[in-house]
N, C-alpha and C positions, 0 to 999 in steps of 0.2 A: 359394750363391745359387741360387734356384730358376729354372726356365725362364721364368716370367712376368716376373721382374725383368730377366733377360737380354734379353727382347724389348723391355722398356721402355728399357733402355740402348741397344739397337740403334736404336730410334725416336729417341732423343735425339741419337745420332751422325748419323743421317740428317738431322735438322733442322739440325745444325751444318754438315754438308756442303752443305746447300742455302743456307747463308748466314744461317741463323736462330739461334735460341736453343736450346741443347741440353737440352731437357726432353722426356722421353718418357713415355707412359702406355699402359697395357693394362687392358682391362676383362675380367674372368673371371667366368663364371657356371657353377656346377656343375662346376668343374674344367676348363672349356674356354674358350679365347679367343673372346670375342664381337667385340672390336674393338681396334684399336691406333691410336695417333695421336701427334703431336708438336707442339710449339709452332710455329705458322705465322704469327705476327704480322707478321714481316718479309716472308716469301714471298708472303702473300696480302693484305698491307696491311690487316689486320683486328685491331683492338686487343683483341678478346676471344678470339682463337683460341689460348689457352694449350694446353698439352699435354693436360690432362684434358678440356678443352672439345672439342678436336679428336677425341679418342678417343670421347667420348660422342656427338658428332655422327656419327661413323662407325658407331657402334652402331645408330643409328636407333631406331625404336620397338621395344622388346623386351618391352613389358608391364611387369611388376614388376622392380625392381632389387634386391629384398630378399635374393636369394640370390647377390649379386655381391660381388666384391672388386675395387677399383681399385688398380692399382699406378702409382706415379709416381716418377720419379727424384729429384724434389725435393718437399719439403713443399708441399702446395697453398696457394695464396693465398686470401684471403677470397672472391673471386669463385668460384673453383673449389670451395672448401669449401662455399659456399652452395648450389651445384648438387648437390654430394654429399649434403648434408643434405636438400635439397628432394626428391631422387630416393630418399631413404632407403637409400642405399648403406651397408651396415652396417660395412664394414671397408676401411681404406686402409693400404696397405703402401708406405712411401716409402724411397727409396734414401738420402736424407740430409736433414738440416735445419740443418746447420752453417753453410752459406753463406746460407740464407734460412730463418728460423724459421717463417714462414707462419702458418696459422690452426689449429694443432693444438688449442689449448684450446677454440676455438670448436666444432670438430667433436666433440671429446670431450664438451663440455657438451650436445651434442645426441644423445649416445648412440652416436656413431661410434667404433669401436675403431681406434686409430691405432698402427701399428707402425713404428718408425723403425729401419731396418737399419744406418744410419751406415756405408755402404759407401765405402771409400776411392776406388773407381773413380768414384763419383758426386761425391764431394767434389772430387777432382782435376779432373774434367771441368768442373765449375762454376767452380772457382777459376781455371782456365786461361782459360775464356771471360770471366769478369769482369775479369781482368787485361788480356786482349786487346781487349775491347769494353766498357769501363765505361759509355760513354754509352748503348749499346744496352741493357745490363742495367738501368741506372737508369731508362730509359724503360719497360722491361717491368714494373718494380716501382713505378713512379710516384714516383720519388725525384728527378726533374729539378729 
């Protein structure tokens, strides 16, 4: 596992420790971390502050996103995938898509390269969370 996915996992763990949903994200440009973030929907009472959205918000205005890679511990949802497509981020590396399939086909249909690492650490982290907080998870993915 590379250093950037490790940082994304640390972000996810941070979010869980804060009482939130354990999804973390890291934006990398030219091999350097630009920003990190994690899902803060619960912590900030903000329905759109998913891990990727927090990360991109933390990046601020960086001009072009064409030479970036975004890492996420979980396959992005359609909202986050739409932002990835809109910003023309060419590559997404995810920790897993077993617990949530997300919007992979949507991103790929728009030319985004998606790499799913299927990391046991990420699967276990989400399975444990979903088992412990099913109502919060269902709210996050709009399955109420």
